[in-house]
C-alpha positions as CSV (number, residue, x, y, z in Angstrom):
1,M,0.0,-0.2,0.1
2,F,1.3,3.5,-0.9
3,R,2.5,5.5,2.1
4,S,2.1,8.9,2.5
5,N,4.3,9.4,5.8
6,T,7.3,7.6,7.3
7,P,6.0,5.1,9.8
8,I,6.4,5.6,13.5
9,T,7.2,2.1,15.1
10,D,9.5,3.7,18.1
11,W,8.5,6.6,20.0
12,S,11.3,6.3,22.5
13,D,13.5,8.7,20.3
14,R,10.3,11.1,19.7
15,H,10.0,14.2,21.8
16,V,5.9,14.4,21.5
17,W,3.8,17.7,22.5
18,I,0.4,16.7,23.0
19,I,-1.9,19.8,22.8
20,G,-5.4,19.1,24.5
21,A,-4.2,16.6,26.9
22,S,-5.8,17.5,29.7
23,E,-8.8,14.9,29.3
24,G,-10.3,12.3,26.3
25,I,-8.3,11.5,23.6
26,G,-5.6,13.7,24.1
27,L,-4.9,12.1,27.6
28,A,-5.2,8.7,26.6
29,L,-2.5,9.6,24.0
30,A,-0.4,10.7,26.7
31,Q,-0.7,7.8,29.1
32,A,-0.1,5.4,25.8
33,L,3.0,7.3,24.7
34,K,4.6,7.6,28.5
35,L,4.2,3.3,28.2
36,Q,6.0,3.6,25.2
37,K,9.0,5.6,26.5
38,A,8.3,9.0,24.6
39,Q,9.9,12.3,25.7
40,L,6.5,14.1,26.9
41,T,5.2,17.4,26.7
42,V,1.6,18.5,27.5
43,S,-0.2,21.5,27.1
44,A,-3.8,22.7,28.2
45,R,-6.0,25.7,29.2
46,N,-6.7,23.7,32.6
47,E,-3.5,23.7,34.5
48,K,-4.7,21.9,37.6
49,R,-6.0,19.0,35.4
50,L,-2.5,18.7,33.9
51,Q,-0.6,18.9,37.4
52,Q,-3.0,16.2,38.6
53,E,-2.2,14.0,35.5
54,F,1.3,14.8,34.6
55,S,3.1,16.4,37.4
56,D,6.0,13.5,37.5
57,K,5.2,12.2,34.2
58,A,5.6,15.2,31.6
59,R,6.6,18.5,31.0
60,I,3.7,21.0,31.5
61,L,3.3,24.1,29.5
62,P,-0.4,25.2,30.2
63,M,-1.5,27.4,27.1
64,D,-4.8,28.8,25.8
65,V,-4.0,27.8,22.3
66,S,-6.7,31.1,21.2
67,S,-4.6,33.4,22.8
68,N,-1.7,34.8,20.8
69,E,0.0,35.6,23.8
70,D,0.0,32.4,25.6
71,V,1.1,30.7,22.2
72,S,3.9,33.2,21.7
73,K,5.3,33.0,25.3
74,V,5.6,28.7,24.8
75,M,6.9,28.9,21.6
76,D,9.6,31.6,22.7
77,F,10.2,29.1,25.8
78,L,11.0,26.1,23.7
79,V,13.1,27.8,20.8
80,Q,15.0,29.7,23.9
81,Q,15.6,26.4,25.7
82,E,16.1,24.7,22.4
83,T,13.3,21.9,23.3
84,V,11.0,22.1,20.4
85,P,9.2,18.6,20.1
86,D,9.6,16.7,16.7
87,T,6.0,15.4,17.0
88,V,2.6,17.3,17.6
89,F,-0.4,15.8,18.4
90,W,-3.2,18.9,18.0
91,L,-6.6,18.3,19.6
92,P,-8.2,21.4,20.6
93,A,-11.6,21.6,20.0
94,V,-15.2,22.7,21.6
95,Y,-18.8,21.5,20.6
96,H,-22.4,22.6,21.4
97,P,-25.1,20.4,19.4
98,G,-28.1,22.3,17.9
99,G,-29.6,23.3,14.7
100,I,-29.1,26.5,12.7
101,L,-32.1,28.7,14.2
102,S,-30.9,28.3,17.7
103,L,-27.1,29.3,17.4
104,D,-25.8,32.0,19.2
105,P,-23.5,34.1,16.7
106,E,-20.9,35.1,19.7
107,A,-20.9,31.8,21.3
108,T,-20.3,30.0,17.6
109,Q,-17.5,32.5,17.1
110,Q,-15.5,31.6,19.9
111,R,-15.8,27.9,18.9
112,L,-14.7,28.6,15.5
113,H,-11.7,30.3,17.0
114,T,-10.8,27.5,19.0
115,N,-11.4,25.0,16.7
116,L,-10.1,26.5,13.8
117,L,-8.4,30.1,13.8
118,S,-6.1,29.0,16.9
119,A,-4.7,26.0,14.7
120,F,-2.9,29.1,12.9
121,N,-1.5,30.9,15.8
122,L,0.7,27.7,16.6
123,F,1.3,25.8,13.6
124,P,3.0,28.0,11.1
125,R,5.5,28.9,14.0
126,I,6.5,25.8,14.4
127,V,6.9,24.2,11.0
128,R,9.0,27.2,10.3
129,Y,11.1,26.2,13.0
130,W,11.2,22.7,11.8
131,S,11.8,23.8,8.2
132,S,14.8,26.0,9.2
133,N,16.1,22.9,11.8
134,P,16.1,20.1,9.7
135,L,16.3,16.2,11.4
136,I,19.0,13.9,9.8
137,K,17.6,10.4,11.1
138,K,13.7,11.1,11.2
139,Q,11.0,13.1,10.2
140,Y,9.2,15.8,12.0
141,H,5.2,14.9,12.3
142,W,2.2,17.1,13.1
143,S,-1.0,14.8,13.7
144,W,-4.1,16.9,13.2
145,F,-7.4,15.8,15.1
146,S,-10.3,16.2,13.0
147,S,-13.6,13.8,13.0
148,L,-16.0,11.7,10.4
149,A,-18.2,15.0,10.5
150,A,-16.0,16.6,8.4
151,Y,-16.5,14.6,5.3
152,R,-20.2,15.9,4.7
153,G,-23.0,18.3,6.3
154,L,-25.0,16.9,8.9
155,P,-27.6,18.4,10.5
156,N,-27.1,20.2,14.3
157,A,-23.6,20.3,13.5
158,S,-22.9,23.2,11.6
159,D,-19.7,25.1,13.3
160,Y,-18.4,21.8,14.7
161,G,-18.7,20.0,11.1
162,A,-17.2,23.1,9.5
163,S,-14.3,23.5,11.6
164,R,-13.5,20.0,11.1
165,A,-13.7,20.0,7.5
166,A,-11.2,23.2,7.3
167,I,-9.0,21.1,9.9
168,S,-9.1,18.1,7.2
169,H,-8.6,20.5,4.6
170,L,-5.5,22.2,6.4
171,A,-3.9,18.8,7.0
172,Q,-4.0,17.9,3.1
173,S,-2.9,21.4,1.6
174,S,0.2,21.4,4.6
175,H,1.0,17.8,3.6
176,L,1.7,18.7,0.1
177,E,3.1,22.0,1.2
178,L,5.8,20.5,4.0
179,K,6.7,17.0,2.9
180,R,9.9,18.5,0.8
181,H,11.2,20.0,3.9
182,N,11.0,16.4,5.9
183,I,7.7,17.3,7.7
184,D,4.9,14.5,7.9
185,I,1.6,15.6,8.3
186,S,-1.3,13.2,9.4
187,L,-4.7,13.4,9.8
188,I,-6.8,11.7,12.8
189,S,-10.7,11.1,11.7
190,P,-12.3,9.6,14.7
191,G,-16.0,8.8,15.2
192,F,-18.0,9.2,18.5
193,V,-15.7,8.9,21.2
194,N,-16.8,8.9,24.8
195,T,-15.6,12.3,26.1
196,R,-17.0,15.7,27.6
197,L,-17.8,16.4,23.9
198,T,-20.1,13.7,23.1
199,E,-21.5,13.8,26.6
200,K,-23.6,16.7,25.2
201,N,-25.4,14.4,23.0
202,E,-28.7,13.3,23.6
203,F,-29.2,10.7,20.8
204,K,-27.6,7.4,20.7
205,M,-24.2,7.7,19.4
206,P,-23.7,4.4,17.6
207,L,-20.2,2.5,17.7
208,L,-19.0,4.7,20.6
209,M,-15.7,4.0,21.9
210,S,-13.3,4.8,24.7
211,P,-10.6,7.4,24.4
212,K,-7.9,4.7,25.1
213,R,-9.3,2.7,22.2
214,A,-9.5,6.1,20.1
215,A,-5.9,6.5,21.1
216,Q,-4.4,2.8,20.1
217,L,-6.1,3.1,16.8
218,T,-4.2,6.5,16.1
219,L,-0.9,4.8,17.1
220,K,-1.5,2.1,14.8
221,G,-2.5,4.4,12.3
222,L,0.9,6.3,12.4
223,K,2.8,2.9,12.5
224,S,1.4,2.2,9.2
225,G,2.3,5.6,7.5
226,N,-0.8,6.3,5.8
227,F,-2.1,10.0,5.7
228,E,-5.4,9.5,7.3
229,T,-6.2,7.1,9.9
230,H,-9.9,6.5,10.2
231,F,-12.0,5.1,12.7
232,P,-14.1,2.6,13.6
233,K,-14.0,1.5,10.3
234,R,-17.7,0.0,9.7
235,M,-18.4,3.8,10.5
236,S,-15.8,5.5,8.6
237,L,-16.1,3.5,5.5
238,L,-20.1,4.5,5.5
239,F,-18.9,8.1,5.7
240,K,-16.3,7.8,3.0
241,F,-19.2,6.2,0.9
242,L,-21.3,8.8,1.1
243,N,-18.7,11.1,0.5
244,I,-18.8,10.5,-3.1
245,L,-22.2,10.0,-3.7
246,P,-23.7,13.2,-5.9
247,I,-24.3,15.8,-3.7
248,D,-28.0,15.9,-5.0
249,L,-28.3,12.2,-3.8
250,Y,-26.7,13.0,-0.9
251,L,-28.8,15.6,0.2
252,K,-31.8,13.6,-0.6
253,L,-31.1,10.7,1.1
254,M,-30.2,12.8,4.4
255,R,-33.5,14.2,4.4
256,V,-35.2,11.2,4.0
257,L,-33.3,9.5,6.8
258,K,-33.8,12.7,9.0
């Protein structure tokens, strides 16, 4: 099978930065990578939660990704200390279910700021540093977390789905641009994972999985070298099929199912 990225089979020589590590998939990833001997740096807004989970397991850098001041401060610190990680997992996301007619414009803009605009706070700074400081024996690697909701428009997920679709587009664009700079970009597209975000849903979520299982599948995907890791397969393959349907047929089908 064609591999878009260099497979990551050994984490013991990796310095991994997990942004959004205080809970959910980010926390599970940190726990899994610690067992695999990765050097860890963890960030999130909730410093108390980070201290509870990582006080003796990782370097803790509290950071609000939507704050230019916070991001600049952390990035300057990493550069000055010459400890910029070679691998980054980007997980920040907020979600509020609801129809378009009930959207609050200000709250929606705040969610989009966290889910999308904040990505452009840190990502360019990191990849510029990486491109100016090439590695010899391995590739730099940035993993974007998106969602199966990015594939096609879904009811009651307008702002969240739009932000995930944009992240997926950013992952593809950055992969194409940065490969020649020895920088690998990957995309993680999960279905329903049991986190504080999905707890807001009032409907039954098919194939709901634990954050631990999502973390395991993420690392398995990076080991394969594929650009995209999507799961659970029974759901993600269905979404991929829906994605190739003619748009008018898809919209008619969704109206019927709704």
